[in-house]
N, C-alpha and C positions, 0 to 999 in steps of 0.2 A: 855494393858488397860482389865480392867475387867469387863464384864457386869455383870448389877443386873438387877435378871429377878421382873419386876414391878406388876406383876400379883401376886405373890406371898403376897405383901401388901394387898389386899381387897378379896384374896380366901383361907379358910383352907379346908385343911380334918383330922378333930381329931377322929379316934376310939371311939365309945363309945358317941360320941356326933349326933344327927341328924342321926343315923345309920351310921355313917362314910364317908355320903355322902358331897359333895363340898357344901360348904355356905359362907356366908357373916362375915369374920373377926371378930370376937367379937360380932357375933351374930346366932342367931337362923334359920336364912332365910337361905335355903337351892340357890341353882342355879337354880334347878330346876321349885322353888315358884318362880322366877325373868322370869325366863323364856314362866310359865305358863300365870302371869300376862299381861308379854308385847305381847306374841305371841297368844294366846288364847281370852284375856282379849282386847286387843286391849291397854295397859294404856302403854304411851310414858313416857320415863326415867322420867321425869320431875314428871310426875305424880306418879310413886312407889313413887319418893322421899317424894312427898307432901304425900301421903298418910302411909308412914313410912321415918317421919324426920329423926332416927336417922341415916339411909341409906346417900349418898353421891350418886352424879353423877355416881363419880369413882368408888364406888361401882358397882352400877348395868351396869353399861359400862364393868365393867371387869368378872362382872357375866355371860353380855352375852358374850363377846369376850372367856372366859372358856367352855361358849356352844359351839360355834362352831369349837372351836379345841376340843370340844373332843361330838361331836354330838351323835353319836348312844349311847355311855355310858348314857349318862343324855338321851336321848330317851326313853330306856329301862329302867331307875330310875322311871320314870312316868309311862308308858308302866305298871310296877310290883307295883306301889302305887295304879293306879287305877283298876287294878286287885285288889289289897287285898280290896280297898274301895267298889267292888262291892260285894267281897266273905262277910267281915263285914256287909252291910246294909243288904245280904239274911240272915243272921243267924238271925243277931238282929234288928228285928222292929221297928220301931221309934215309942217313946211314945207317942208324937203329932198324928202320921198317930191315932195311937187306939185312944185315946180320942177323934177325931173327928169322927170315924167310930161310938164310943160309944153314942156320941152327935147327931150324924144321926138316930142311932136307937132306940134312947129314943126319937127325936121329930117323927118321922114316927111314932111309938107305938103309943103315944099322938094325935096325927093327926087321927089315927084311933080309938081310943079311943072316943074323941070329938067326932066323923061322929056318934057313934053308940047312 
């Protein structure tokens, strides 16, 4: 009797798509995205499916099962993505933050002008 690996119906790794990271089949939603939503943001599998209705509960649970089977690999990918994000934020200032600072400086200057 041959066994059929079921999780492969839900999780795929394709070079060149999502950086070659494990993702939900047919989607650009990575396993690490599901993990972050579930573990860090406290979303239940049902809430994830409600927010992303093209996913099924089977997809979400398969992603969580894949995560638990590949714990260190997925955690390392999350750490690498967080490091990259932090580096990009440091190199590229937020346009919104710049505009708010300019607005604050203008408001402060106007207040001084009105005072005189």
